[in-house]
Every structure is written in structure tokens, then in C-alpha cells.
C-alpha positions in Angstrom: 5.2 -51.3 -22.7 2.7 -49.8 -19.2 4.8 -47.0 -19.9 5.3 -46.2 -23.1 2.0 -46.4 -23.8 1.1 -44.2 -21.0 3.7 -41.6 -22.7 1.9 -42.1 -25.9 -1.8 -41.3 -24.4 -0.6 -38.4 -22.4 1.0 -37.0 -25.8 -2.6 -37.8 -27.4 -4.1 -35.6 -25.1 -2.2 -32.9 -25.0 -2.8 -32.7 -28.5 -6.7 -32.9 -28.3 -6.7 -30.5 -25.3 -4.7 -27.8 -26.9 -6.0 -28.3 -31.2 -8.9 -25.3 -30.7 -5.8 -23.3 -30.5 -3.7 -24.6 -33.1 -6.3 -24.5 -35.6 -8.0 -21.3 -34.7 -7.6 -18.9 -37.5 -6.6 -15.0 -36.9 -10.1 -13.5 -37.2 -11.7 -15.6 -35.0 -13.3 -18.7 -36.8 -12.0 -21.5 -36.0 -11.1 -24.0 -38.4 -12.3 -27.7 -38.1 -10.4 -30.5 -36.8 -12.4 -33.0 -38.3 -10.5 -34.5 -40.9 -8.2 -35.1 -37.6 -10.5 -36.8 -35.5 -12.0 -38.5 -38.3 -8.4 -40.5 -38.6 -7.8 -40.7 -35.1 -11.2 -42.0 -34.6 -11.3 -45.1 -36.8 -7.3 -45.6 -35.8 -8.4 -45.9 -32.1 -11.2 -47.9 -33.3 -9.6 -50.2 -35.1 -6.9 -50.8 -32.9 -9.4 -51.3 -30.2 -11.4 -54.1 -32.1 -8.3 -55.6 -32.8 -7.3 -56.0 -29.3 -10.6 -57.0 -28.2 -10.9 -60.0 -30.6 -6.9 -61.1 -30.0 -7.9 -61.6 -26.2 -11.4 -62.9 -27.1 -9.6 -65.5 -29.4 -7.0 -66.1 -26.5 -9.5 -67.1 -23.8 -11.4 -69.1 -26.0 -8.5 -70.7 -27.5 -6.9 -71.3 -24.0 -10.4 -72.8 -22.3 -10.9 -75.3 -25.3 -7.4 -76.2 -25.0 -8.1 -77.0 -21.1 -11.4 -78.9 -21.5 -11.9 -79.8 -25.6 -15.4 -81.8 -24.8 -16.6 -77.8 -24.0 -15.4 -76.5 -27.3 -19.0 -76.2 -28.5 -20.4 -74.3 -25.6 -17.3 -71.8 -25.7 -17.9 -71.5 -29.8 -21.4 -69.9 -30.2 -20.7 -66.9 -27.3 -17.4 -66.4 -28.8 -18.4 -65.8 -32.8 -21.3 -64.0 -31.1 -18.8 -61.9 -29.5 -16.4 -61.2 -32.3 -19.2 -60.3 -33.9 -20.6 -57.7 -31.7 -17.1 -56.6 -31.6 -16.8 -56.2 -35.2 -19.8 -54.2 -35.4 -18.6 -51.7 -33.1 -15.8 -50.7 -35.4 -18.0 -50.4 -38.6 -19.9 -48.2 -36.4 -16.7 -46.3 -36.0 -16.3 -46.4 -40.0 -19.6 -45.5 -40.4 -19.0 -42.6 -38.1 -16.0 -41.4 -39.7 -17.3 -41.1 -42.6 -20.3 -39.1 -41.6 -17.1 -36.7 -40.5 -15.7 -36.7 -43.6 -18.4 -35.4 -45.6 -18.8 -32.8 -43.3 -15.3 -31.2 -44.4 
């Protein structure tokens, strides 16, 4: 899995580095890649948020499983953390809408 994600990250990095030359017009004006950036941005934000929420829930449920008496002390910070993770994803969605309005 690590090898596949490293390969995908390398391909994505090369695509993003080469994209200004690919989208360049013949008269020197560069075509904006905002649509590509908006789509990739919200996709990566959603994936990152989902991974973060999954890891948070995994750690919290493992901790509650080991010590059920501490469920109240674990649950409140977990919910606050999940809300903060979700707010970052909503922030990325707002940025995506702002980028799409410029297209």
C-alpha cells in the first residue's frame, strides 16, 4: 500500500509541476487550471478528513474498550476533534467554491 501511494503521489506531483506548460496557449496566455485545482483540492480534503476521522474514532474506541470507565473523559475531546476535522473539510469546500466562481 505504501508503494502504491508513493507512486500515486509522484505521478500527481509531476502532473502539477508540468501543468503550466501543458495548459499554455500559443499566444503566451496561460489557461487557468482552477477547475483542476478545485476538483483535486476538495477530493484531497475529503480523503484527508475521512482518514483523520477514521483514525480518531479508532483510537477513541480502542481507549474506551480498554477502560470503559473513562468513556466520558474520552468522548468529549473526541467529538471536539471530529468537529475541527470536519470544519477543515468545509473550509476546503468553501475555497473550492471561490475558485470555481473565478472560472
